[in-house]
C-alpha positions as CSV (number, residue, x, y, z in Angstrom):
1,X,16.0,-3.5,33.6
2,X,14.3,0.1,33.9
3,X,17.6,1.8,33.0
4,X,18.0,-0.8,30.0
5,X,14.6,0.3,28.7
6,X,15.6,4.0,28.9
7,X,18.9,3.0,27.1
8,X,16.8,1.1,24.4
9,X,14.5,4.2,24.1
10,X,17.4,6.5,23.3
11,X,19.1,3.9,21.0
12,X,15.8,3.2,19.0
13,X,15.2,7.0,18.9
14,X,18.6,7.6,17.5
15,X,17.9,4.9,14.9
16,X,14.7,6.6,14.0
17,X,16.2,10.1,13.9
18,X,19.2,8.7,11.7
19,X,16.8,7.2,9.0
20,X,14.4,10.2,9.5
21,X,17.5,12.8,8.7
22,X,18.6,10.6,5.5
23,X,14.9,10.5,4.4
24,X,14.5,14.2,5.2
25,X,17.6,14.9,2.7
26,X,16.4,12.4,0.1
27,X,12.9,13.2,-0.2
28,X,13.2,16.9,-0.6
29,X,16.2,16.5,-3.2
30,X,13.6,14.4,-5.2
31,X,11.0,17.0,-5.0
32,X,13.5,20.0,-5.8
33,X,15.1,18.1,-8.7
34,X,12.1,16.5,-10.3
35,X,9.5,19.3,-9.6
36,X,11.5,22.4,-8.8
37,X,11.7,24.9,-5.8
38,X,8.0,26.3,-6.3
39,X,6.7,22.8,-5.7
40,X,8.8,22.2,-2.8
41,X,7.8,25.5,-1.2
42,X,4.2,24.5,-1.9
43,X,4.3,21.2,-0.1
44,X,6.2,23.0,2.9
45,X,3.5,25.5,3.0
46,X,0.5,23.3,2.8
47,X,1.9,21.0,5.4
48,X,2.3,23.8,7.8
49,X,-1.5,25.1,7.3
50,X,-2.6,21.4,7.8
51,X,-0.6,21.4,11.1
52,X,-3.0,24.1,12.4
53,X,-5.4,21.5,13.5
54,X,-3.1,20.7,16.4
55,X,-4.3,23.8,18.0
56,X,-7.7,22.3,18.3
57,X,-6.0,19.7,20.5
58,X,-5.6,22.2,23.2
59,X,-2.7,20.5,24.8
60,X,-4.6,17.3,25.6
61,X,-1.6,15.1,24.9
62,X,0.7,16.8,27.5
63,X,-2.3,16.3,30.0
64,X,-3.0,12.7,29.1
65,X,0.7,11.8,29.5
66,X,0.9,13.8,32.9
67,X,-2.0,11.7,34.2
68,X,-0.8,8.5,32.9
69,X,2.4,8.5,34.7
70,X,0.8,7.8,38.4
71,X,-1.6,5.1,37.3
72,X,1.3,3.3,35.3
73,X,3.5,3.4,38.4
74,X,0.7,2.0,40.5
75,X,-0.6,-0.2,37.8
76,X,-4.1,1.2,38.1
77,X,-5.6,-0.5,34.9
78,X,-8.9,0.9,35.5
79,X,-7.6,4.7,35.8
80,X,-5.3,3.9,32.7
81,X,-8.4,2.7,30.8
82,X,-10.4,5.8,31.7
83,X,-7.7,8.2,30.5
84,X,-7.2,6.5,27.2
85,X,-11.0,6.1,26.6
86,X,-11.1,9.9,27.3
87,X,-8.2,10.5,24.9
88,X,-9.5,8.3,22.3
89,X,-12.8,9.9,22.0
90,X,-11.2,13.4,21.9
91,X,-8.6,12.5,19.1
92,X,-11.4,11.1,16.9
93,X,-13.5,14.3,17.3
94,X,-10.4,16.2,16.2
95,X,-9.9,13.8,13.1
96,X,-13.6,14.5,12.0
97,X,-13.1,18.2,12.4
98,X,-9.9,17.9,10.3
99,X,-11.5,16.2,7.6
100,X,-13.7,19.5,7.3
101,X,-10.6,21.6,7.8
102,X,-8.8,19.9,4.8
103,X,-11.6,20.3,2.6
104,X,-11.9,24.0,3.3
105,X,-8.2,24.7,3.0
106,X,-8.0,22.7,-0.1
107,X,-10.5,25.3,-1.5
108,X,-9.2,28.6,0.0
109,X,-5.6,28.1,-0.4
110,X,-5.4,28.0,-4.2
111,X,-7.8,31.0,-4.4
112,X,-6.1,33.0,-2.0
113,X,-2.4,32.2,-2.6
114,X,-1.2,32.8,-6.3
115,X,0.9,30.2,-7.7
116,X,1.7,28.8,-10.9
117,X,-0.3,25.8,-10.4
118,X,-4.0,25.2,-11.3
119,X,-6.8,25.0,-8.7
120,X,-7.3,21.2,-8.8
121,X,-3.5,20.7,-8.6
122,X,-3.2,22.4,-5.2
123,X,-6.8,21.2,-4.2
124,X,-5.9,17.6,-4.8
125,X,-2.4,17.9,-3.1
126,X,-3.9,19.4,-0.1
127,X,-6.2,16.5,0.6
128,X,-3.4,14.0,0.1
129,X,-1.1,15.6,2.3
130,X,-3.7,15.5,5.0
131,X,-3.6,11.8,5.2
132,X,-0.7,11.5,7.6
133,X,-2.3,13.7,10.3
134,X,-5.9,12.1,9.7
135,X,-4.7,8.4,10.3
136,X,-2.7,9.4,13.4
137,X,-5.7,11.4,15.1
138,X,-8.2,8.8,14.2
139,X,-6.3,5.6,14.9
140,X,-2.6,6.1,16.2
141,X,-2.2,8.8,18.7
142,X,-4.1,7.3,21.8
143,X,-1.9,4.2,21.9
144,X,1.3,5.9,21.1
145,X,0.8,8.3,24.0
146,X,0.3,5.4,26.2
147,X,3.4,3.6,25.0
148,X,5.7,6.7,25.4
149,X,4.1,7.5,29.1
150,X,5.1,3.8,29.9
151,X,8.6,4.3,28.7
152,X,7.9,1.9,25.5
153,X,8.7,4.6,23.1
154,X,11.1,2.1,21.5
155,X,7.8,0.5,20.0
156,X,6.8,3.8,18.3
157,X,10.2,4.4,17.3
158,X,11.0,1.2,15.5
159,X,7.5,1.3,13.9
160,X,8.1,4.6,12.5
161,X,11.6,3.8,11.2
162,X,10.0,1.1,9.3
163,X,7.5,3.5,7.8
164,X,10.6,6.1,7.1
165,X,12.5,3.3,5.1
166,X,9.6,2.3,3.1
167,X,8.7,6.0,2.4
168,X,12.0,6.5,0.7
169,X,12.2,3.3,-1.3
170,X,8.7,3.6,-2.5
171,X,9.3,7.3,-3.5
172,X,12.3,6.4,-5.5
173,X,10.4,3.7,-7.3
174,X,7.2,6.0,-7.9
175,X,9.4,8.8,-9.3
176,X,11.2,6.4,-11.7
177,X,7.8,4.7,-12.8
178,X,5.5,7.8,-12.8
179,X,7.0,11.1,-11.6
180,X,4.0,12.9,-10.0
181,X,4.1,14.7,-6.6
182,X,0.6,13.5,-5.9
183,X,1.5,9.8,-6.2
184,X,4.6,10.4,-4.1
185,X,2.6,12.0,-1.2
186,X,-0.2,9.6,-1.5
187,X,2.1,6.6,-0.9
188,X,3.6,8.5,2.0
189,X,0.3,9.1,3.7
190,X,-0.9,5.3,3.1
191,X,2.3,4.0,4.9
192,X,1.1,5.6,8.1
193,X,-1.6,2.8,8.3
194,X,1.3,0.7,9.6
195,X,1.3,2.6,13.0
196,X,-2.1,1.4,14.4
197,X,-2.0,-2.1,13.0
198,X,1.5,-2.4,15.0
199,X,0.4,-0.6,18.1
200,X,-2.9,-2.2,18.5
201,X,-1.3,-5.6,18.2
202,X,1.4,-4.7,20.9
203,X,-1.2,-3.0,23.4
204,X,-3.5,-6.0,23.2
205,X,-0.8,-8.3,24.1
206,X,0.7,-6.4,26.8
207,X,-2.0,-4.2,28.6
208,X,-5.3,-4.8,30.1
209,X,-7.5,-2.0,28.7
210,X,-11.2,-1.8,29.1
211,X,-12.6,0.4,26.3
212,X,-15.9,0.5,27.7
213,X,-15.2,2.1,31.1
214,X,-16.5,5.6,31.5
215,X,-14.4,8.6,30.3
216,X,-12.7,11.0,32.6
217,X,-14.3,14.3,31.2
218,X,-12.3,16.4,33.8
219,X,-9.1,15.7,31.5
220,X,-10.9,17.6,28.7
221,X,-11.6,20.6,30.8
222,X,-7.9,20.6,32.1
223,X,-6.6,20.5,28.5
224,X,-7.1,24.2,28.4
225,X,-4.3,24.5,31.0
226,X,-2.2,23.2,28.2
227,X,-3.4,25.1,25.5
228,X,-0.8,27.9,26.0
229,X,2.1,25.4,25.9
230,X,0.8,23.7,22.8
231,X,0.3,27.2,21.2
232,X,3.8,28.1,22.1
233,X,5.2,25.0,20.6
234,X,3.1,25.3,17.6
235,X,4.2,28.8,16.8
236,X,7.9,28.0,17.3
237,X,7.6,25.5,14.7
238,X,5.1,27.2,12.2
239,X,5.5,31.1,12.5
240,X,8.3,31.4,10.2
241,X,6.7,29.4,7.3
242,X,3.6,31.0,7.6
243,X,4.7,34.5,7.7
244,X,7.0,33.7,4.6
245,X,4.0,32.3,3.0
246,X,1.9,35.4,3.6
247,X,4.6,38.1,3.3
248,X,7.0,36.7,1.0
249,X,6.9,33.8,-1.6
250,X,7.0,30.0,-2.2
251,X,10.6,30.0,-3.2
252,X,11.7,31.7,0.0
253,X,9.6,29.3,1.9
254,X,11.8,26.7,0.0
255,X,15.0,28.2,0.9
256,X,13.7,28.2,4.6
257,X,12.6,24.4,4.3
258,X,15.8,23.4,3.1
259,X,18.1,24.8,5.7
260,X,15.3,23.6,8.2
261,X,16.1,20.1,7.0
262,X,19.4,20.3,8.7
263,X,18.7,22.2,11.9
264,X,15.3,20.3,12.4
265,X,17.2,17.1,11.7
266,X,19.8,17.7,14.5
267,X,17.1,18.9,16.8
268,X,15.1,15.6,16.4
269,X,18.0,13.5,16.7
270,X,18.8,15.2,20.1
271,X,15.2,14.9,21.1
272,X,15.4,11.1,20.3
273,X,18.6,10.8,22.7
274,X,16.7,12.6,25.2
275,X,13.1,11.1,25.2
276,X,14.1,8.3,27.6
277,X,15.3,10.6,30.1
278,X,12.4,12.9,30.0
279,X,9.9,10.2,31.1
280,X,12.4,9.0,33.6
281,X,12.4,12.5,35.3
282,X,8.4,12.5,35.1
283,X,8.2,9.4,37.1
284,X,10.8,10.5,39.5
285,X,8.6,13.7,40.1
286,X,5.5,11.5,40.6
287,X,7.4,9.7,43.4
288,X,8.2,13.1,45.0
289,X,11.9,11.7,45.5
290,X,13.5,15.2,45.3
291,X,17.2,13.7,45.7
292,X,16.5,11.4,42.8
293,X,14.9,14.1,40.9
294,X,17.7,16.5,41.4
295,X,20.3,13.7,40.3
296,X,18.3,13.2,37.2
297,X,17.7,17.0,36.4
298,X,21.6,17.3,36.5
299,X,22.4,14.5,34.4
300,X,19.6,15.8,32.1
301,X,21.0,19.2,31.9
302,X,24.5,18.0,31.3
303,X,23.5,15.7,28.5
304,X,21.3,18.5,26.8
305,X,24.3,20.9,26.8
306,X,26.7,18.4,25.6
307,X,24.7,17.4,22.7
308,X,23.4,20.9,21.8
309,X,26.9,22.6,21.9
310,X,28.6,19.7,20.2
311,X,26.2,19.2,17.2
312,X,25.0,22.7,16.8
313,X,28.3,24.3,16.8
314,X,29.5,21.9,14.2
315,X,26.3,22.3,12.3
316,X,26.6,26.1,12.5
317,X,29.9,25.9,10.7
318,X,28.8,23.5,8.1
319,X,25.0,24.1,7.4
320,X,25.4,26.9,4.5
321,X,28.3,24.7,2.5
322,X,26.2,21.8,2.9
323,X,23.0,23.5,1.5
324,X,25.1,24.7,-1.3
325,X,26.2,21.2,-2.1
326,X,22.5,19.9,-1.8
327,X,21.1,22.6,-4.1
328,X,24.0,23.0,-6.6
329,X,22.0,21.9,-9.5
330,X,18.9,24.0,-8.4
331,X,19.1,27.4,-10.1
332,X,15.7,28.9,-9.7
333,X,16.6,30.8,-6.5
334,X,19.5,31.6,-4.3
335,X,20.2,29.2,-1.4
336,X,23.4,30.7,-0.2
337,X,22.3,32.2,3.1
338,X,25.1,32.0,5.6
339,X,23.9,34.5,8.3
340,X,20.4,33.0,8.1
341,X,21.9,29.5,8.6
342,X,23.7,30.4,11.6
343,X,20.6,32.1,13.3
344,X,18.3,29.3,12.5
345,X,20.8,26.8,14.1
346,X,21.0,29.3,17.0
347,X,17.3,29.3,17.4
348,X,16.8,25.7,17.4
349,X,19.7,25.2,19.9
350,X,17.8,27.8,22.3
351,X,14.7,25.5,21.9
352,X,16.5,22.6,23.2
353,X,18.6,24.0,26.0
354,X,15.5,24.7,27.9
355,X,14.1,21.0,27.5
356,X,14.9,19.7,31.0
357,X,13.0,22.5,32.6
358,X,10.1,22.7,30.2
359,X,9.6,18.7,30.4
360,X,9.7,18.8,34.3
361,X,6.9,21.5,34.0
362,X,4.9,19.1,31.9
363,X,5.7,15.9,34.0
364,X,4.5,17.9,37.2
365,X,1.3,18.9,35.7
366,X,2.1,22.7,36.0
367,X,0.4,23.7,32.8
368,X,-1.7,26.4,34.2
369,X,1.0,27.8,36.1
370,X,3.1,28.2,32.7
371,X,0.4,29.5,30.7
372,X,1.2,33.3,30.6
373,X,4.8,32.6,29.8
374,X,4.0,30.4,26.9
375,X,1.6,33.1,25.4
376,X,4.4,35.9,25.9
377,X,6.7,33.7,24.1
378,X,4.2,33.3,21.2
379,X,3.5,36.9,21.0
380,X,7.0,37.7,20.8
381,X,7.7,35.4,18.1
382,X,4.8,36.5,16.0
383,X,5.2,40.3,16.4
384,X,9.0,40.5,16.0
385,X,8.9,38.1,12.9
386,X,6.1,40.2,11.2
387,X,7.8,43.5,12.0
388,X,11.2,42.4,10.6
389,X,10.3,40.0,7.6
390,X,9.6,43.1,5.2
391,X,13.1,44.6,6.1
392,X,15.4,41.5,6.4
393,X,13.2,38.6,5.1
394,X,14.5,35.3,6.4
395,X,16.8,36.8,8.9
396,X,13.7,38.6,10.4
397,X,11.6,35.7,11.2
398,X,14.6,33.8,12.9
399,X,15.3,36.8,15.2
400,X,11.7,36.6,16.4
401,X,12.1,32.9,17.1
402,X,15.5,33.5,18.9
403,X,13.9,36.2,21.3
404,X,10.9,34.3,22.1
405,X,13.3,31.2,23.0
406,X,15.5,33.2,25.1
407,X,12.6,34.5,27.1
408,X,10.8,31.0,27.6
409,X,14.4,29.4,28.7
410,X,14.9,32.1,31.6
411,X,11.3,31.7,32.8
412,X,11.7,27.9,33.0
413,X,15.0,27.9,34.8
414,X,13.3,30.3,37.2
415,X,10.3,28.1,37.5
416,X,12.2,24.8,38.1
417,X,13.9,26.5,41.2
418,X,10.3,27.2,42.6
419,X,8.9,23.5,42.2
420,X,12.1,21.4,42.9
421,X,13.5,21.8,46.6
422,X,17.0,22.8,46.6
423,X,17.2,23.6,43.0
424,X,19.1,27.0,42.3
425,X,19.1,28.6,39.0
426,X,22.8,29.1,39.1
427,X,23.2,25.3,38.8
428,X,21.9,25.6,35.3
429,X,23.5,28.9,34.3
430,X,26.9,27.6,35.4
431,X,26.8,24.9,33.1
432,X,25.5,27.2,30.1
433,X,28.2,29.5,30.6
434,X,31.0,27.1,30.5
435,X,29.8,25.2,27.7
436,X,28.7,28.5,25.7
437,X,32.3,29.8,26.5
438,X,33.9,26.4,25.1
439,X,31.7,26.2,22.1
440,X,32.2,30.0,21.1
441,X,35.9,29.6,21.4
442,X,35.9,26.5,19.4
443,X,33.6,28.0,16.6
444,X,36.0,30.9,16.4
445,X,39.0,28.7,16.3
446,X,37.5,26.6,13.6
447,X,36.3,29.5,11.4
448,X,39.6,31.5,11.4
449,X,42.0,28.7,11.2
450,X,40.2,26.4,8.7
451,X,37.6,28.1,7.1
452,X,35.5,26.1,4.5
453,X,36.2,28.2,1.2
454,X,36.1,25.8,-1.8
455,X,32.9,23.8,-1.3
456,X,33.2,20.2,-2.5
457,X,32.0,17.0,-1.2
458,X,35.6,15.8,-0.1
459,X,36.4,19.4,1.5
460,X,33.2,19.4,3.5
461,X,33.8,15.9,5.0
462,X,37.4,16.6,5.9
463,X,36.2,20.0,7.4
464,X,33.5,18.1,9.2
465,X,35.7,15.7,10.8
466,X,38.2,18.5,11.8
467,X,35.4,20.5,13.4
468,X,34.1,17.3,15.4
469,X,37.3,16.6,16.6
470,X,37.9,20.2,17.8
471,X,34.5,20.5,19.3
472,X,34.7,17.1,21.0
473,X,38.1,17.8,22.5
474,X,36.9,21.3,24.1
475,X,33.8,19.9,25.3
476,X,35.4,16.7,26.8
477,X,38.0,19.0,28.6
478,X,35.2,21.2,30.1
479,X,33.5,18.0,31.3
480,X,36.6,16.5,33.0
481,X,37.5,20.0,34.6
482,X,34.1,21.0,35.8
483,X,31.4,18.1,35.5
484,X,33.3,14.8,36.9
485,X,30.0,14.2,39.1
486,X,27.7,14.3,36.1
487,X,30.0,12.0,34.1
488,X,30.2,9.6,37.0
489,X,26.7,9.5,37.6
490,X,25.7,9.0,34.1
491,X,28.0,6.1,33.7
492,X,26.6,4.5,36.8
493,X,23.1,5.1,35.5
494,X,23.8,3.3,32.3
495,X,25.5,0.4,33.9
496,X,23.0,0.0,36.7
497,X,20.8,-3.3,36.3
């Protein structure tokens, strides 16, 4: 049953990411077509600045999840209640602070950054965009954290899928009736009210939470152990847009955001596939079952590398032609940036490759021990991005991300070998080398044998099928030759009742 739940989490996550990916292409296309690149860049930039509030969280979500694993396994309702009360009070404080931050940002942004829009236009749009995060901090995040820690991520995923579908439908209706970016985003933010309604109903029915117990304030103190990790993740997701906002212009931000639609969509799809495995590894560590943990790390690494090298190699070949098709009617800026597209895909691939080791450190509650490397990664990313953006623009900020991600990957593979008995670093690097060699060979073969030169929808689809077949055959051959144990274990894991 536990394995079926894990599979359900993965399937529901894939369904969510499928609809999110579709939505991620439809909504920006609506904005680009109806309102232009400048508005698209403005929305991306404002969302990035609003997300700065997550820094105040200081890593509490990771700490909360790590502290929920054991009481969930032991069915200690009192401890679960104490952790949740602590989290809920803290998140509501962040929500109150976020209100003040949003108001300040809505005033400062239009005064500091010169755009073609009026003060009232930017100010009101900022406040509307803040609704999504505000609702989550005030009403949703505590319950969502509990459901994810208890491997009930499918509840979260199906709820979010519903919101995504409604968001697209209402957006199409709104621009048809009254084309306004403010109305479109107000509808989007309001839909997030569905989250607390559904989560509350499910938790009341399936858990015995006492919201009157005393909070565990030690968790709030220990959140600073997770701050560096939270900061590093934030910088990975925000440095590029922030640097481009300050040192470039909103049209360049729009180019970045359009390419990021593809790379981020693939990244989130892979994350959805892996979400159930991550929490399974966390519970195996909580039980200190080293044999089981090593087996699950093996399969975790294998699945990550298969997914990353298959999807991201195909994406690297197709991302620029796709963007050319996607923006063919947009003539206010040049979206043909092939080298940037390739480097952005590489950066996101490096972020995902380290996930088994990063999530293990989270599950082991080793936030303090991995603080310094997280800060080093953040500093490398920022300094290199700022230093290069003036010279090589979009490519410069992506190089900063690649360097930071490479350093962090090497560290976490090393750290896993220190906290898991019998886990040698060469286990990971052997997998990485074999899959990287296969993917590199496949990329060159596809690019040289059948390059996509005349970009049409039909030719793009034909090339996509060809590239998928080639990469699938190469990675399958590598799996059969070198990873039969992982393939057998994965099949048994899925079938086991």
